[in-house]
C-alpha positions as CSV (number, residue, x, y, z in Angstrom):
1,Q,117.8,-9.3,237.4
2,V,121.4,-10.6,236.2
3,Q,123.9,-9.9,239.2
4,L,128.0,-10.4,238.9
5,V,129.4,-10.4,242.5
6,E,133.3,-10.1,242.3
7,S,134.8,-10.8,245.8
8,G,138.5,-11.2,247.4
9,G,140.2,-8.6,246.5
10,G,142.2,-6.4,248.9
11,L,145.7,-5.4,249.7
12,V,148.4,-7.2,249.4
13,Q,153.1,-6.9,249.7
14,P,154.6,-7.6,246.4
15,G,155.4,-11.2,245.7
16,G,152.5,-11.8,247.3
17,S,149.2,-13.7,246.2
18,L,145.3,-13.1,245.8
19,R,142.4,-14.9,244.3
20,V,139.8,-12.8,243.0
21,S,136.0,-14.8,242.8
22,C,133.2,-13.5,240.6
23,S,129.7,-15.3,240.7
24,V,126.8,-14.3,237.9
25,S,123.0,-15.0,238.7
26,G,119.9,-14.4,236.8
27,I,121.3,-15.7,233.8
28,R,118.9,-18.1,231.8
29,F,121.5,-18.4,228.8
30,R,124.8,-20.1,228.9
31,I,127.8,-18.0,229.6
32,D,130.3,-18.0,226.7
33,D,133.6,-16.2,227.9
34,M,133.8,-15.5,231.6
35,G,137.0,-12.8,231.4
36,W,138.7,-10.3,234.2
37,Y,139.5,-6.8,233.1
38,R,141.6,-3.9,235.1
39,Q,142.0,-0.7,235.2
40,A,144.6,1.3,237.1
41,P,144.2,5.3,238.1
42,G,144.4,7.5,234.9
43,K,144.4,4.5,232.3
44,E,142.0,2.4,229.9
45,R,140.2,-0.6,231.6
46,E,142.6,-3.3,230.1
47,L,142.0,-6.9,229.4
48,V,143.4,-9.6,231.9
49,A,142.3,-12.8,231.3
50,I,139.6,-14.3,229.4
51,I,138.3,-18.2,230.1
52,T,135.8,-19.9,227.6
53,I,133.6,-22.5,227.8
54,D,135.6,-25.1,226.6
55,G,138.6,-24.2,228.8
56,S,140.5,-22.1,226.5
57,T,142.4,-19.5,228.1
58,Q,143.8,-15.7,226.7
59,Y,146.3,-13.7,229.2
60,A,147.6,-10.5,228.8
61,D,151.1,-10.8,227.7
62,V,152.1,-8.8,231.3
63,V,150.4,-11.3,233.5
64,K,151.7,-14.6,231.6
65,G,153.1,-17.1,234.0
66,R,151.7,-15.3,237.0
67,F,147.9,-15.1,236.9
68,A,145.9,-18.1,236.2
69,I,141.8,-18.1,235.2
70,S,139.7,-20.8,235.3
71,R,135.7,-21.3,235.8
72,D,133.1,-23.5,237.2
73,N,130.3,-23.6,235.1
74,A,127.6,-25.3,237.6
75,K,128.1,-22.7,239.9
76,N,128.5,-19.6,236.8
77,T,131.9,-18.7,238.8
78,V,135.0,-17.7,237.2
79,Y,137.6,-16.8,239.5
80,L,141.7,-15.6,238.8
81,Q,145.2,-16.4,241.4
82,M,147.0,-14.4,240.8
83,N,150.9,-14.7,242.1
84,S,153.9,-12.6,242.3
85,L,152.2,-9.6,242.2
86,K,153.7,-6.2,241.3
87,P,153.0,-3.0,242.5
88,E,151.8,-2.3,238.9
89,D,149.2,-4.7,239.3
90,T,147.5,-2.5,241.3
91,A,144.0,-1.6,239.9
92,V,140.4,-2.0,240.3
93,Y,138.9,-5.7,238.6
94,Y,136.3,-6.0,236.7
95,C,134.3,-9.1,235.7
96,N,133.0,-10.2,232.5
97,A,130.6,-12.5,231.6
98,R,129.5,-12.6,227.5
99,R,127.3,-14.8,225.3
100,L,128.6,-14.5,221.1
101,D,125.2,-16.3,220.0
102,F,121.8,-15.2,219.8
103,P,120.9,-13.8,223.0
104,R,123.8,-11.7,222.8
105,Y,124.5,-10.1,226.2
106,D,127.7,-8.4,227.9
107,Y,127.5,-8.0,231.9
108,W,129.9,-6.7,234.3
109,G,130.5,-6.5,237.2
110,Q,130.8,-3.5,239.8
111,G,134.7,-3.9,240.4
112,T,136.9,-5.0,243.0
113,Q,140.0,-3.1,244.4
114,V,143.5,-5.2,244.5
115,T,146.3,-2.8,245.9
116,V,149.8,-4.1,245.7
117,S,151.9,-2.0,248.0
118,S,154.4,-2.4,251.2
């Protein structure tokens, strides 16, 4: 059974930092892309950052220069370092793991709450 377990969310003041992690277990085939998405109340889920198997990254414009995504392929773990956090970063952050070749898959974590507030 595939599981994505996120950790590291919480409450932080504006301007602060937080790192969230996501560990994937039960995967038999290589994970191609690992990513973070977020969903704020009343809004659609949106892409935050993606990292490919070879380390290429993509960020949403609103987090460029503040967030950094990384992964440990040996541990099937992806990290999101969030700096200079703003109240508008408040959301549930979801981890995603997907494989683009056969056998394709697309798995999601349960989400971790990140709240930026003074």
